[in-house]
N, C-alpha and C positions, 0 to 999 in steps of 0.2 A: 872430389870422395871427401874432401873436408863439410861440402854440406848435406853428403847422404851419412855421414857419422853425425852430423848434428840433429838426424833426422829419426833416429833410434831411440822408443822407447815411444814416442808419439801415437798418443790415442786415435782412433777414428773420428773421433765428436771432436777432441780439440782442434782437427786437419779440416773438415766441416766445418765448424764455427768460423774460424780464421778466414774463412772461404766464403762464408754469410757476410762478414762484417770487412770483405773488401767492397767497397764502391765503386772504384773508378772500372769501366765497361772491359776495357782491356785487360787490367791486371785480375780483374774477375772469372773471365774468360779463360788465364791461364790459369787461375787456384783452382779452377773446378775439373778441368784438365789433371790438375799435375793430382790431386784428391784422389781422380779416379784410378791414374795411374799409378801411384805408391800401394794406394789398394789391394790392385791385382798382383802389383809383387809383390805383393806380402810387406810392406814398409812400413806399414802401420797397424798398430794392434785394434782385436776388438774388443773396444772399452768403452764405456758411454759414462767418463767422469764429468764432462761437461756440457750445462744446459745449452741448447737452442737460443738465439737471442729470439725475443717478441719480432722481432724488425729485421731483416738487413738491412748491409748500408748501401742508401744508393745517390748516385751522381746529382747535382744539384739542377741539372737538366738530364731529362726532359723534365718542366712542370709539370705533374703528377692532376688534371684534373676530373670529377664526377663525371660521370657519360652525360647529365644532362647542359654540363658549360663544355662539350669538347666540341671543335669548328666540324661544318662538312666537309667532308674530302674533297667532292667535289668530282667531275667527272674524270674515270682512269686515264681517258685516252690524253690529257692535258699533262705537262710539267710538271703543274704544281698538284694533280694529281696522282700520279704515279708516286713521288717523293712523298705525300702522305702516304698512300699505299703500302708501301717499303718502310718507313717510318712506325704506323703500327702494327706492324710483321715483325719488326726488329723488336718493339718492345714487349710482345707478347713472348718469344725467347728470351727474355734476358729477363723477364719475371720466371719466364719456365725454368731455367738455371736457380734459384733460391728456392724452389716449390720441390723441384728435388735433393736437391739437396738436403733442405729440410727436414725430407719426407726419412730422407735415411738417418738425416742427425737424432731426430727427434723419435721416433719408432723402431728405429734395427734394434737397440738394446733386446723389444719383447718382441721380432720380428725373427734375427736371424740373420746370419752370417749372407744366404743367397736373396734376401730384400733386402740389403745394404748394396750388394754387389749390383742386383737389380735398378734401382736407383740413383747410384756414382757413375753407371754407365748409362743414365738417360739425362743426367744434367753433363755429363760430357759431351753426349750429342745433342744439349740443347746452347752449350756452349759454343759448339763447331755452328750450330742455324745461326746464331746470331750474329755469328763473326761473317758469316756470306754475307748476310746484310747489312752490316754495317757495312761491309767492302761496296756491296749493292751501291747502297744511298753515296759512298762518299764518288762513285764512278757516275753517279749523278748529281756530283757538284755540295753534297748533302750532308749530313752526318747523325747520328743518332746523339738524341739531344736536340735539335735543332727545332721541334714542335713540338708543341701540347702531347699528353699521351695520359689514357686511360689510367685511374688511381684504382679502381674498383678489383685490381685480380690480386693483390695479395690477400683483401677481404676472405676469399675463398679457405687459404693456409688459418686466419684468424678466426673465422669460424669453426675449422674441424679440428683445431690443434690438442684436443682433448680425447680422440680419436681415433684409433688406425683405419676403422671400418668406414668412417665418416668421409677422413683425409681421401682413399680409395675414388668414397664412391663418387665427389665432387670432381675433384678432381681429374684426374684419369680417366673417369666412367660417365662425366658430363662435360668439361671448360674441353678437355684437349679429343674426346672423341666429336665434339661438335666441329676442332680442326678437321674433323675427317672430311664432315659434311662440304664445308661451304669451301676446303681448298679446291677442291674439283675445278667449281666455276672461276675460281680467281683464274688460276691456269690457265684456263682454256681462254680467260681474256686477255693474259698475259703473253700467249703465246699469239693472238689475233693481232696484236700490239706490234709482233715480229720480233717481242723480245727472250730470242731464246737461251740467252747467260739467265732469265730472270727465272723461265722455265724448268732449266734446271734446278735452279735453288730448291725451287715448289716441287719437283719430282722427290727431289729428297729428303726434302720437310717431311713428305705424307707416307713416304716408306718409312720411317723412321714413325712417324707418329701412331701409324698403324702396330708397329712394335712396342710402342709407350702403353697404348691405350689394353693390350694384350698384356702385358704385365702386371698393370692395374687389376685388369677384370680378371688374371687368374688367381693375385694373392689375397684380394677379396672374396672370389669367389669359395676360395682353400680357408679363409677365416668363417665366412658363415656356412659351409660347411661343417668344418668340426664345432660350430654352436650349435649342430642341428638345425640351420636354419636355410626355407628353400633360399637361394643368393638373390633370387629376379626378388621377392617379397619385401627381403631385407634392405637391398637398393631404393626401392621404390619409397618407402618409407624413410630411410636418411635423406633422401633427395625432398621429400616434402619437406624434411625438419630443417635440411640444412642450404639450401641452394637459394637462392633470390631472384628467383627467374621462372620461366617456364623452358620446359626439354620440348623443344619444337620444331617440325620438321621444314622445309625438305632433310630426306635422312640418306647418305653414302652405304647404305643396305650392304653395299659387298664388303668395302671397308670395314665396317663395324664389324663385320661377320669375321673376317680375316681376325680381327680381333679377336673375337668370343662372345662379342656382345650382340646376343642374338636380339630380336627383333620381342620375346617376349618377353627384354628389362623393358623398354622405351615407349611403347607400341600403347599402352592404356595411359603414362603419364603425359605422353603426349596428344594425346584425345582429348 
């Protein structure tokens, strides 16, 4: 009870900022889930009295490398290849915790309570995903931080820190949507190796990511419609301006459609 009383009066911005500035992976998982829980229970105030950090706190390991310096994973059937796969997935989910927290904390004041609720729930999901993947790595005799990781994921947040529409267009509707495309093939490969534990983790992540893309798409469509713009046209402009890469097939059209991301968003961009 003493701890609960001490938290009375804390703002959601302050709580999110503390979670973002928590670097140790296990502590960040706990902090993200705790912010979401306390928000859901009405224990933090809807107020934005503190800025979000330009960059979150991260652990000393993994070493972050640019894409062109990342070592090749090798074939997925080898022990080294399996560990590299699960480590790469764990890193994506670790950064995704911060992306969701930053979305809520940076843009929540203008977007409202439902937006904050949505993205704090996503942060809690990403924290749970990371915890599952880190546990998987430990079962394989490794851990998060044992290998280098991609340095570019937070770049999308830096590129779109000024504009909620741009952030929604790039993070849920490009980066997370790409996860919908590639996860089924990874899932099939893991199942072919007889790894049912890994398959259950990937199935859970895929199901959750459909919901995440749906949330981002819904908010993006609402903003575009309120501004009198066709969502598909605005999305294409923002992707051309802010995404350093190409929206490329193959696409998981059924998962994208379930998330509200129909082909008229991305078909021409990908051609």
